[in-house]
C-alpha positions in Angstrom: 45.8 126.7 118.6 49.3 127.3 117.8 52.0 125.7 119.6 55.7 126.8 119.6 58.2 124.4 119.7 61.3 125.2 121.9 64.5 124.6 119.8 66.7 121.7 121.3 70.5 121.6 121.6 70.8 119.8 118.5 68.8 122.6 116.6 71.2 125.1 117.9 74.2 123.1 116.7 72.8 122.5 113.0 71.4 126.1 112.9 75.2 127.3 113.7 77.0 124.9 111.4 74.7 126.0 108.6 75.2 129.6 109.5 78.9 129.2 109.2 78.6 127.4 106.0 76.7 130.1 104.3 78.1 133.2 105.9 81.8 132.6 106.4 82.4 131.1 103.1 81.5 134.1 100.7 84.8 133.8 98.8 84.8 130.1 98.0 82.8 128.8 94.8 80.2 126.2 95.1 80.8 123.3 93.1 79.0 120.0 92.0 81.4 117.2 91.3 80.4 114.2 89.4 82.6 111.1 88.6 82.0 108.3 86.4 84.8 105.7 85.2 86.1 108.2 82.5 86.6 111.1 84.6 85.2 114.0 86.6 82.7 116.8 85.7 82.8 120.0 87.8 79.8 122.4 87.6 80.1 125.8 89.4 77.6 128.7 89.0 79.3 131.8 88.5 76.4 134.2 87.2 77.2 137.5 85.8 80.8 136.8 85.3 82.6 137.3 81.9 84.7 134.3 80.9 87.8 136.5 80.9 87.7 136.8 84.5 87.6 133.1 85.2 90.9 131.4 85.6 90.9 127.5 85.8 94.3 125.8 86.5 95.3 122.1 86.7 98.8 121.3 88.6 99.6 117.9 90.0 96.0 116.5 90.1 94.8 119.8 91.9 92.2 121.8 90.2 92.0 125.4 91.0 89.0 127.7 89.7 89.3 131.6 90.4 86.4 133.9 89.3 86.7 137.6 90.0 83.5 139.9 89.9 84.2 143.5 89.6 82.0 145.8 92.1 79.6 148.0 90.3 79.5 151.5 90.9 76.9 152.2 93.4 77.5 155.9 94.4 75.1 156.8 91.9 72.3 154.9 93.3 72.8 155.8 96.9 73.6 154.1 100.0 72.9 150.2 100.3 70.2 149.2 102.5 70.5 145.6 101.6 73.5 144.1 99.7 73.6 140.3 99.2 75.3 140.0 95.9 79.1 139.0 96.3 81.9 141.1 94.5 85.5 140.4 94.5 87.5 137.3 93.9 86.2 133.9 94.5 88.3 130.9 94.5 88.0 127.0 95.1 90.5 124.4 94.5 90.0 120.5 95.0 92.5 117.4 94.8 91.5 114.5 92.6 91.6 111.1 94.4 93.4 109.5 91.2 95.6 110.7 88.4 93.8 112.8 85.6 94.8 113.6 82.2 95.9 117.1 82.2 96.1 117.5 78.4 92.5 116.8 77.8 90.6 119.0 80.2 87.9 121.0 78.6 86.0 123.9 80.2 82.7 125.4 78.8 80.7 128.6 80.4 77.3 129.2 79.3 74.3 131.2 80.8 76.4 131.7 84.1 77.3 128.0 84.5 80.8 126.7 84.2 81.6 123.1 83.6 84.9 121.7 83.5 85.5 118.2 82.1 88.6 116.4 83.4 89.3 112.9 82.1 91.1 110.3 84.4 94.6 109.3 83.4 94.6 105.6 81.1 96.5 104.0 83.9 93.8 104.3 86.5 90.6 103.6 84.4 89.0 100.4 84.7 90.1 97.9 82.2 88.4 94.6 81.3 90.5 91.5 81.6 90.0 88.8 78.7 89.9 85.3 80.0 92.3 83.0 77.8 90.1 79.8 76.9 91.6 76.3 76.7 
């Protein structure tokens, strides 16, 4: 026997919220951000991009990543029946909660994955205090 569950108001709220996040945000890069005591690592999937079409800028502790994927010519293929791949410009900015060392930022792009390492400024890193002994 198959029982069909009637959606609740909470189901509807979460479904609408999930739809809004996934559908209305197509011009935003999805990021993973990890922090340790030395700095931050930002990882973004940007498959099919040339590294020349990815721009990374850091200004006043705000990191901005912009990537542009040029559209392919689809006229030769016929009318699109389904088109889920994103073309055009995508961008994402994030402000770091502490000062970072903008001179030591490094970025790598490998197999469609962009990894940006942003070290914290020395003055905000935890430092061990030595205890004077009598």
